[in-house]
C-alpha positions in Angstrom: -4.8 10.2 15.1 -5.6 12.4 12.0 -2.9 14.8 13.6 -0.2 12.5 12.2 -1.4 12.6 8.7 0.7 15.1 6.5 -0.8 18.5 5.8 -1.2 17.9 2.0 -3.2 14.7 2.5 -5.1 16.2 5.3 -6.3 18.8 2.9 -7.2 16.3 0.2 -9.0 14.1 2.7 -10.6 16.9 4.7 -14.4 15.6 4.1 -13.8 12.0 5.2 -11.8 13.2 8.3 -14.5 15.5 9.3 -17.1 12.7 8.9 -18.5 10.6 11.8 -17.0 7.4 10.4 -13.7 8.7 11.0 -14.4 9.8 14.6 -15.7 6.2 15.3 -12.6 4.6 13.8 -10.2 6.9 16.0 -12.2 5.9 19.1 -12.0 2.1 18.1 -8.2 2.3 17.4 -7.5 4.2 20.6 -9.4 1.4 22.5 -7.6 -1.2 20.9 -4.3 0.3 21.5 -5.2 0.7 25.3 -6.2 -2.9 25.7 -3.9 -4.8 23.1 -0.7 -4.6 21.3 -1.6 -3.0 17.7 0.6 -2.6 14.7 2.0 -0.4 13.3 2.9 2.0 16.0 1.1 5.3 16.1 4.3 7.0 14.8 4.3 4.6 11.8 0.6 4.6 11.1 0.6 7.1 8.1 4.2 6.4 6.8 2.9 5.8 3.4 1.2 9.3 3.3 4.4 10.9 4.7 6.8 9.3 2.3 4.6 9.7 -0.8 3.0 13.2 -0.8 -0.4 13.4 -2.8 1.2 15.4 -5.8 3.9 12.7 -6.3 1.8 9.6 -6.4 2.6 7.8 -9.7 1.7 4.3 -8.7 -0.7 2.9 -6.1 0.0 -0.6 -4.9 -2.8 -1.8 -2.7 -2.4 -4.3 0.1 -5.1 -5.5 2.4 -4.0 -5.8 6.2 -0.7 -4.8 8.0 1.6 -7.8 9.1 0.6 -8.9 12.6 4.1 -10.1 13.9 6.4 -8.1 16.1 8.3 -5.5 14.5 7.1 -6.2 11.0 4.7 -3.5 10.0 5.7 0.1 9.6 2.8 1.7 7.7 3.6 0.6 4.2 1.8 -2.2 2.3 4.0 -5.4 1.9 7.0 -3.7 3.5 8.8 -4.7 6.6 11.2 -2.8 8.8 15.1 -3.3 8.1 16.5 -6.3 9.9 13.1 -8.1 9.9 12.9 -11.3 7.8 10.7 -10.7 4.7 7.4 -12.6 5.0 6.3 -15.0 2.2 4.3 -12.7 0.1 7.3 -10.1 0.1 9.7 -13.1 -0.8 7.4 -13.7 -3.7 7.3 -10.1 -4.7 11.1 -10.1 -4.7 11.2 -13.3 -6.9 9.1 -11.5 -9.5 11.2 -8.5 -9.4 14.3 -10.4 -10.0 12.8 -12.4 -12.8 11.0 -9.3 -14.4 14.0 -6.8 -14.3 17.0 -9.1 -13.7 18.0 -7.1 -10.8 19.6 -8.8 -7.5 17.7 -10.1 -4.7 17.2 -7.2 -2.1 19.0 -7.5 1.2 16.1 -6.0 3.3 12.3 -6.1 3.1 11.9 -2.5 3.5 10.2 -0.8 0.5 10.8 2.8 1.5 13.0 3.5 -1.6 9.8 2.7 -3.7 7.5 5.1 -1.7 9.9 7.9 -1.8 9.7 7.6 -5.7 5.9 8.0 -5.8 4.7 4.3 -5.1 1.8 4.9 -2.6 1.9 1.6 -0.5 -1.6 1.5 0.8 -3.2 -1.2 2.9 -7.1 -1.1 2.8 -6.9 -1.5 6.6 -4.2 0.3 8.4 -4.1 -1.2 11.8 -4.1 -4.8 13.2 -4.2 -6.6 16.5 -0.9 -8.5 17.4 -1.3 -12.0 16.2 -4.7 -11.8 14.6 -4.9 -11.2 11.0 -7.8 -8.9 9.8 -8.8 -8.2 13.4 -9.5 -4.6 12.4 -11.4 -5.3 9.3 -14.8 -3.7 9.1 -14.3 -1.0 11.7 -13.9 2.0 9.3 -10.5 1.9 7.8 -12.0 0.8 4.5 -14.2 4.0 4.3 -11.0 6.0 4.8 -8.8 4.1 2.2 -11.6 3.9 -0.2 -11.6 7.7 -0.1 -7.8 7.7 -0.6 -8.2 5.6 -3.7 -10.8 7.9 -5.0 -8.7 11.0 -4.3 -5.8 9.4 -6.2 -8.1 8.5 -9.1 -9.1 12.3 -9.1 -5.6 13.3 -10.0 -5.0 14.8 -13.6 -1.8 12.9 -14.1 -2.0 9.2 -14.9 -1.5 6.7 -12.1 -0.7 3.1 -12.4 -2.9 1.0 -9.9 -1.4 -2.4 -9.0 -4.3 -4.6 -7.8 -3.1 -8.0 -6.7 -5.5 -10.5 -5.7 -9.4 -10.5 -5.5 -9.7 -8.2 -2.6 -7.7 -5.6 -4.2 -9.5 -5.9 -7.5 -12.8 -5.2 -6.0 -11.6 -1.5 -5.7 -11.6 -1.1 -9.4 -14.9 0.4 -9.2 -13.3 3.4 -7.4 -11.0 4.1 -10.1 -11.4 6.3 -13.3 -10.3 3.8 -15.8 -10.4 6.4 -18.7 -7.5 8.3 -17.1 -5.5 5.8 -15.2 -4.1 2.4 -15.9 -5.0 -0.8 -13.7 -2.7 -3.8 -13.7 -4.2 -6.9 -12.2 -2.7 -10.1 -11.1 -3.2 -12.8 -8.5 -1.9 -12.1 -4.9 1.8 -12.9 -4.3 0.9 -15.0 -1.3 2.3 -18.7 -1.4 -1.3 -19.8 -2.0 -1.8 -17.9 -5.3 1.5 -16.7 -6.5 1.9 -19.8 -8.9 -1.6 -19.1 -10.3 -0.3 -16.0 -12.4 1.4 -13.6 -10.1 4.8 -15.2 -11.1 5.3 -14.0 -14.8 3.0 -11.0 -14.5 5.8 -8.7 -14.9 4.2 -5.8 -13.0 7.4 -3.8 -12.6 8.4 -3.4 -16.1 4.8 -3.1 -17.2 4.3 -0.2 -14.9 7.4 1.7 -16.0 6.1 1.1 -19.7 2.8 2.7 -18.9 4.4 5.7 -17.0 6.8 6.3 -19.7 3.9 6.2 -22.4 2.3 8.9 -20.4 5.4 11.2 -20.2 6.1 10.2 -16.5 9.4 9.2 -15.0 9.6 5.4 -14.4 10.3 3.9 -11.0 13.6 2.5 -10.1 12.6 -0.6 -8.6 16.0 -1.8 -7.6 16.5 -2.1 -3.7 19.8 -2.3 -1.9 21.2 -5.8 -2.3 
């Protein structure tokens, strides 16, 4: 499994990859793949790391769990593969994107253009069993992704961390807030989007913070 991780991230995460927890996690995921349908595919598992090299990370958007329906998850938090109907949370993200920046509604649910500009779209848990949300929670992914968050926090350049919802906000303890920016909001799911995600303007605020620190802003527009 770790062989699919790009060399730059492998180097940064070498300690966690060499630990017993990761070996146990690999064994668990391999067994799950043998006995069940698991998303995303092995090829897509580390898409976020492949598309966003460590040196290029400017924004970290934290999700919780991959989508568990056929053809949805492809290794990027909140993103779905081209041609797949955007799930409700993503629809709400696009509504906020439109109202925040006045850009047209995206045609597809793929967030690959964001990833290529330095937005690390990281889920706390990177695999899921088909049809069973959070089925792989508590099996070791959190140990790995907490290390990812800490390594991004170790970067010299300022990074904007987008923490949506209480689950993501618990990770604030892993981030050096003297160097980096944390933008918090409720989760974009239909249950909580109206409680303050709508109107939180995360896209324009992220760009303001990046520009203030001499970093290139993100072009958040997606093909429409």
